[in-house]
C-alpha positions in Angstrom: -74.2 -18.3 -9.2 -75.3 -17.0 -12.6 -75.7 -19.2 -15.7 -75.0 -17.8 -19.1 -77.5 -18.0 -21.8 -75.3 -20.3 -23.9 -75.0 -22.7 -21.0 -78.7 -23.0 -20.6 -79.2 -23.5 -24.3 -76.6 -26.2 -24.5 -78.0 -27.9 -21.4 -81.5 -28.0 -22.9 -80.2 -29.3 -26.3 -78.0 -31.9 -24.7 -80.2 -33.2 -22.0 -83.8 -32.2 -22.1 -84.4 -32.3 -25.9 -83.5 -36.0 -26.4 -85.6 -37.1 -23.5 -88.6 -35.1 -24.8 -88.1 -36.6 -28.2 -88.0 -40.1 -26.7 -91.2 -39.4 -24.9 -92.8 -38.3 -28.1 -91.6 -41.4 -29.8 -93.0 -43.5 -27.0 -96.4 -41.9 -27.3 -96.3 -42.3 -31.0 -95.6 -46.0 -30.6 -98.6 -46.3 -28.3 -100.8 -44.3 -30.7 -99.9 -45.8 -34.0 -98.9 -49.4 -33.0 -100.1 -49.9 -29.4 -101.8 -52.9 -28.0 -105.6 -53.2 -28.6 -106.2 -56.1 -26.2 -104.6 -54.4 -23.1 -102.4 -57.4 -22.4 -99.1 -55.6 -23.3 -97.6 -54.1 -20.2 -95.9 -51.1 -21.8 -97.9 -50.3 -24.9 -101.4 -50.7 -23.5 -101.1 -47.5 -21.5 -100.1 -44.1 -23.0 -98.4 -43.0 -19.8 -96.2 -46.1 -19.6 -95.2 -46.0 -23.2 -94.3 -42.3 -23.0 -92.3 -42.8 -19.8 -90.6 -45.8 -21.4 -89.6 -43.8 -24.4 -88.2 -41.0 -22.2 -86.3 -43.5 -20.1 -84.7 -45.2 -23.1 -83.7 -41.8 -24.5 -82.2 -40.8 -21.2 -80.2 -44.1 -21.0 -78.9 -43.7 -24.5 -77.9 -40.0 -24.1 -76.2 -40.6 -20.7 -74.1 -43.4 -22.3 -73.2 -41.2 -25.2 -72.1 -38.3 -22.9 -69.9 -40.7 -20.9 -68.1 -42.0 -24.0 -67.6 -38.5 -25.3 -66.0 -37.3 -22.1 -63.7 -40.3 -22.0 -62.6 -39.7 -25.6 -61.9 -36.0 -24.8 -59.8 -37.0 -21.7 -57.8 -39.5 -23.7 -57.1 -36.9 -26.4 -55.9 -34.4 -23.9 -53.5 -37.0 -22.4 -52.1 -37.8 -25.8 -51.3 -34.2 -26.7 
């Protein structure tokens, strides 16, 4: 099964890019705000804050894709 170049580009833009951006925001939160005492469970470790940012981005984008596909299905039924 061969994948077209446009499919791969859209796959990267729709799935991987938001997760990478969330990971970048998570690391940025650790770096600029963080927790200096080490008592904060997420922000005291750069790996955890990066993973948390990626996870939150994945959750938000998965929910957005589900709503979009439901809207498209309802529009097809109406026409």
